[in-house]
C-alpha positions in Angstrom: 45.6 43.1 -49.9 41.6 43.9 -49.8 38.5 41.6 -50.5 35.2 43.3 -51.8 32.0 43.6 -50.8 29.9 42.7 -54.1 28.9 46.0 -55.3 25.0 45.1 -54.6 26.0 45.2 -51.2 27.2 48.7 -51.4 24.7 50.0 -53.6 21.9 49.0 -51.1 23.4 50.6 -48.3 23.5 53.8 -50.4 20.0 53.4 -51.5 18.7 53.3 -47.4 20.6 56.1 -46.2 19.4 58.3 -49.0 15.3 56.8 -49.0 16.3 57.5 -44.7 17.3 61.4 -45.2 14.5 61.9 -47.9 12.0 60.6 -45.5 13.4 63.6 -42.6 13.5 66.1 -45.2 9.8 65.4 -46.4 8.5 64.8 -42.7 10.0 68.2 -42.0 8.5 70.4 -45.2 4.9 68.8 -44.2 4.8 68.4 -40.6 4.1 72.0 -38.8 5.2 71.9 -35.2 8.9 69.9 -35.8 9.3 66.9 -33.1 12.3 65.6 -31.9 11.2 62.2 -33.1 11.2 62.9 -36.6 15.3 63.9 -36.6 14.8 59.5 -36.2 14.6 59.9 -39.9 17.8 62.0 -40.3 19.9 59.5 -38.0 18.9 55.9 -40.1 19.9 57.6 -43.1 23.4 58.8 -41.8 23.8 55.6 -40.2 23.1 54.2 -43.5 25.7 56.7 -44.9 28.3 56.2 -43.2 28.4 52.0 -43.0 28.2 52.4 -46.9 31.2 55.3 -46.6 33.2 52.8 -44.3 32.5 50.0 -46.8 33.0 51.4 -49.2 36.4 52.2 -48.6 37.6 49.7 -46.1 36.1 46.8 -48.0 35.1 43.0 -45.8 38.1 41.6 -45.8 42.1 42.9 -45.3 44.9 40.8 -45.3 48.1 41.9 -44.7 51.3 40.7 -43.4 49.8 37.3 -42.7 47.2 38.6 -40.9 43.3 38.3 -42.1 40.5 41.3 -40.7 37.5 41.4 -40.5 36.1 44.9 -41.1 33.2 46.5 -39.5 32.3 50.3 -38.4 29.5 48.9 -36.0 30.9 46.1 -34.8 33.9 44.8 -33.1 37.5 44.5 -35.7 38.5 40.7 -35.9 41.8 39.4 -36.7 43.3 36.4 -36.7 46.8 34.8 -38.2 46.7 33.1 -41.3 49.1 30.4 -39.4 47.9 30.1 -36.6 44.5 28.8 -38.4 43.9 25.3 -37.5 40.4 24.5 -39.1 38.5 25.8 -41.9 35.1 25.1 -42.1 32.2 24.7 -44.4 28.9 25.3 -43.3 26.0 26.5 -45.6 28.8 28.4 -47.4 29.9 30.3 -45.0 33.8 29.9 -43.7 34.2 29.4 -40.0 38.1 29.7 -39.1 39.2 28.2 -36.2 42.4 28.6 -33.4 43.1 27.5 -30.5 41.4 30.7 -29.3 39.5 32.5 -31.6 36.6 31.6 -34.3 35.8 33.8 -37.5 33.1 33.2 -39.8 33.4 34.6 -43.1 30.2 35.5 -45.1 30.7 34.4 -48.7 27.6 35.7 -50.6 29.2 39.4 -49.1 31.9 39.0 -51.4 32.9 39.9 -54.8 33.5 36.6 -57.2 36.5 37.7 -58.1 37.5 38.5 -54.5 36.1 35.5 -53.4 38.6 33.5 -56.3 41.1 35.3 -54.7 40.5 34.1 -50.8 39.8 30.7 -51.6 43.0 30.5 -53.4 44.8 32.0 -50.0 42.9 29.4 -47.7 44.0 26.7 -49.6 47.5 27.8 -49.2 47.8 26.7 -45.6 49.2 24.4 -44.3 46.0 22.2 -43.2 45.8 18.4 -42.9 42.8 17.4 -45.4 40.0 16.4 -43.3 40.3 19.9 -41.4 40.3 22.6 -45.0 37.2 22.0 -47.6 39.9 23.3 -50.7 41.8 19.4 -49.5 44.7 19.9 -52.2 43.0 21.7 -54.5 45.3 24.3 -56.1 43.1 27.4 -57.0 44.1 29.4 -59.6 
């Protein structure tokens, strides 16, 4: 199961990539002498576009076989076993999942509404003491 990004975030990455590439094209067309630094616009554009494509295909979180994985192109993928979670904290609306050895922060504002409901349902089903979870015996449907 994939916990999806908000469409607005993905759209902004796509637009940023296209804008950077357009700036690169404009600079190359207008300049008499092409300097190597003008290709930086293309590099930024390609970075944004590759980030968009990666996020579009992999999305924010993947939950499979009892494991929650946070996906990221330019960051390390973090995995956490759902059964190993000993506490869920909420700070400024974000979730922090804690195990004995790992800490995983989930930025809630990046998650699409329907996916957030599904994530909340999964996290509320974890067998945690009521003082170690913000869901405190609530059933989310």
